[in-house]
C-alpha positions as CSV (number, residue, x, y, z in Angstrom):
1,M,-74.8,-52.5,-60.3
2,S,-76.6,-54.1,-63.4
3,E,-75.2,-56.9,-64.9
4,G,-77.1,-58.1,-67.2
5,R,-77.4,-61.5,-68.3
6,R,-74.4,-61.9,-69.5
7,G,-70.8,-60.1,-69.4
8,H,-67.2,-59.4,-67.5
9,R,-65.3,-57.3,-66.5
10,T,-61.4,-56.7,-65.2
11,R,-60.6,-55.5,-61.7
12,P,-57.6,-54.3,-60.3
13,H,-55.0,-56.0,-59.0
14,T,-51.5,-54.9,-57.9
15,A,-49.5,-57.7,-59.6
16,D,-51.7,-59.9,-62.0
17,V,-54.7,-59.9,-64.2
18,R,-58.3,-60.6,-62.3
19,I,-61.3,-60.7,-64.2
20,E,-65.3,-61.6,-63.3
21,A,-67.1,-63.2,-65.9
22,W,-70.8,-64.2,-65.2
23,A,-73.8,-65.5,-68.3
24,P,-76.6,-68.4,-67.7
25,T,-74.4,-71.2,-68.7
26,A,-71.1,-72.5,-67.9
27,A,-70.1,-72.3,-71.4
28,A,-71.5,-68.8,-71.9
29,C,-69.8,-68.1,-68.6
30,Y,-66.2,-69.7,-70.2
31,E,-66.8,-67.1,-73.2
32,E,-67.1,-64.0,-71.6
33,A,-63.6,-65.1,-69.2
34,V,-61.7,-65.7,-72.7
35,G,-63.3,-62.0,-73.5
36,A,-62.0,-60.4,-70.4
37,L,-58.8,-62.0,-70.7
38,V,-58.1,-61.1,-74.1
39,A,-59.3,-57.6,-73.6
40,G,-56.9,-57.6,-71.1
41,F,-54.0,-57.2,-73.7
42,A,-55.2,-56.7,-77.3
43,D,-58.1,-54.4,-78.8
44,V,-60.1,-56.4,-80.7
45,S,-63.3,-54.0,-81.3
46,D,-62.6,-53.9,-84.9
47,A,-61.3,-57.5,-85.5
48,P,-63.8,-59.7,-87.7
49,A,-65.8,-62.5,-85.4
50,G,-63.9,-65.7,-86.3
51,G,-65.7,-69.0,-86.1
52,P,-66.4,-71.8,-83.1
53,H,-63.4,-73.2,-82.4
54,R,-64.0,-76.6,-80.4
55,F,-61.5,-78.2,-77.9
56,A,-61.8,-81.1,-75.8
57,V,-61.7,-80.4,-71.8
58,G,-61.2,-82.9,-69.2
59,P,-63.2,-83.7,-66.2
60,G,-62.8,-81.2,-63.2
61,S,-64.4,-78.6,-61.0
62,P,-65.7,-75.4,-63.3
63,E,-63.2,-73.6,-61.4
64,R,-60.0,-76.2,-62.3
65,L,-61.6,-75.7,-66.2
66,L,-62.0,-72.2,-66.4
67,V,-58.1,-71.7,-65.2
68,G,-56.9,-74.7,-67.4
């Protein structure tokens, strides 16, 4: 499988949404994860790109930050 440097995809799951995201940095990986989650319930292919939205995250492991 050729994943490239950055991307995301949904995975089959019986009762929930399951995503995979990858990127060279944690911030880019979080962006991909959000994109994968949104793609699971909304078609944004024709939506204009928005500007950045800043938010604060607390301390924790990358996994806990992503779930939060």
